[in-house]
N, C-alpha and C positions, 0 to 999 in steps of 0.2 A: 426506447425512444434513440432515433439517429442523431447523433451530435456533430459527429466530423467523420472524415475519413484519413488514414494514413496512407500515404500514396507512395512513398519512398523506402519501403520495407522487402526484404527480402529473406529466404528461408535456407537455413543450414541445419546439418545434422551434428550433434554432439559426438566427439570422440571422447574428450575427457574432462572434467572439471579439475582444472590443476590446483586451485586454491580459492580464497574467499570471492577474490575480485576477477578472476580471469577463467575463460573456457576455451578448450581447443576444440575448433569446429572444422566442418569441410562440406563443400557444396558438391553437386553432382557431377562435375568435372574432375573432382578428387583434389582441387586448389584447398590448402588449409589457411584458415583464419584464427586469430587470437581475440576473442570476444571480451569485451569490457562486461562486468557484471555488476550493477551499481544496487544490489539487493544483498545484504549479508546474512541471509536467512540459509539453512541447509538446502531447501527447495528439492529435496530428493525425489519427491513425485513428479517434479516437472523438469529436472535435470539430470539426465542419465544417458548412457551409451545409446546412440540411434534416436534420441528423443530430437524433435524437430523445434529449433528455436527461430523466432521472427527478429530480424535484425535490420539496422540501418548504418549508414557509410558513417566512418568514424576515423578521421585521420589524426592520431595522436601517438606519441611515442609507446611502443611495445604492443599496443593493440590497433587493429585496424577495421573493428566494427563494435557498435555498442549492441547488447543484447536488450531488445524491448519486450519480447513476450514469449511465452511458449505454448506451440500448439496442442490443442486437444481436439478430441472428436467433435466437440459441440461448438468450437471457438478458439480464441487465442486469450491466454491468461496473461493479463498485462503486469509484468514482475519488475519493470525498471521503476523503482521508487521514486525517482525525479519526475518520470513521465505521470505517474500515479498523481503527484500533486500538482503538475501542470493541469492536468485533466480536473482535477478537484476546483481549482482556481477558476478554470472557465466556468464549471458549472456553477459555482458560486456567483461568479460574476452575472452570469444569465439568469440568476435567482431561482434556479432549480432545487437548490439545496433548501427545503421549506425552513428547516430550523436555523437558516442564517438570512432569512428572507429580508430582514430589516438591518442587515450588519454588513458592513465592508471590511475587507482586510487591510488593517492599517499598516502592518509591518511582518516581513518575514524573519525567521531566524532569530527569536528574541531571547536573549540572555537573561535570565534570571536566577541567582543563587548559584553561579557556575554551572548551570544546566541551560540548554537551549531548547526552546519550543519552536514548533513551525510556525505560528502565527499570533500575534496581537490582532484582535477584532474589534470594532465599535459600532454602535448604534447612535442614534441622536443623544441618547444621555447614559449609555452603559458602555463599559469596557470589558473585555474579555480575553482568554487565552485559549487557544487550541493547539492540539497535538494529533497528527496523523500517524497510523500505524498500517503497515501492511500486512494483509491477511490472504494470502493466496495457497497456503498449505490447507489441502482438501482431505477430509474424512467423509466419504460417501458425499452427502450434499451439504457438508457444514464446513465453511471457512473458518480457520482457526490462526490464532497468535498465541504465543510465538511457537516456532518450530526448533527452538533451542533456548536453554535457559537465558534470561535476559534482564541483566541488573540495570541496564540503561532502562528498559521499560518500566521495571519497579520506581526507579527515580523520577520518571516522568509521572508516573501515576500519583506518587506522593506529593510531587510539587504541585500538580493540577488540584489536589485536595487541600493543599496548604493555600493555594490562590484563591480557592474558593470560600475557605474559612475567613479570607480577608475582604470578602464580599464582592468579588469580581466572579463574572461568568467564566465557567471553566468546563470545557469540552475535550473529551477524546473521540476520535472517530476512527474506525477500522475499515480500511479499504479492501473490500471483498472482491477483488478484481478478477475474478473468474467465472467463465460463463454458466457452471454448474451449481454455483452457491444459491442456497435457499435460507441458509440462516448461518449467525455467527456465536461461536463461543470461545473463550479462553482454553488454550491447550492445557488444561490443568495437568495432564499425565506429564507433560515435560517440565512445567513450571507452576506448581501450585499457587507460589507467591502472586502470580498475576492475576488469578481469580479472586485470592483474598484481598489484594489490593483494590481491583474493581470493585467488589463489593461493598468495601469499606469508603471509598470513594463516592459511589452512588449513595450511600447511606449520607454523606457530607453534602450532597448536592451537586456532584460534579455529573453532568451530562454524558451519556455513553450512547453512541449511534454506530451504525454499520452501514457503508454505503457500497451499492453494488454498480459497476460498470466494468466492462470488458470489450476486446474487439472481436468482430465476427471473422470468420475465415477470409474473407475479402478485404480486411482491414477498416473497416467501419466501426466507428467507436458507439457504443450501445450504452446508453444510461438506463438502468432499469428501476432503481429505487434509492431513496437516501434514508430508508428506514427498514433496513433487512431485520428480520426478527433475532433478537439476541438472548443466548442462554448462559446465565451466570451459575445456576447450579442445577 
């Protein structure tokens, strides 16, 4: 389903990923750019020398473009986590997320027990909490999270489990923002604690979903499903 169009994007080639947050890039004329990367995953399957990244203008100290996605043969993986969140919010507001149909996003970046969750949600008579996780690392047709061990991810899963035990609705959704994703699973080879945490959380009533959307090669935002199949074992 076509949702929107990103019209202000341009493509640059990777020279080198300098650190977690910056990538050295170059255009076809040889002009170099320092791109801001707002995704702290390793992303080794998407960011490597000569890979094509999709960017937008960004006038900030030390960086002059913002990395939005990575071009693949079948479309553009949306790797900027902030953009992923804004797209999710748009889909929720349009009532395209079926499991949030009767809910509104009441508050963003909610602090609970010294940890921060992405959203507080509410319906007519129910309050809940939700966390989004970017899952753009691909193994064949499987989107996975995390691509590096994540203590923060474990904390969030455990917090959501505790919240559910207190009687609130509790949700974790993985954003499979890659055009070839057909299913999701935790990357247990990298962090087995994530899978264990998700299994235990599910047993306690935490809802686990995977949502797929991405950009096509023309920059159109394509929403495919709010219920991508999930493999936990």
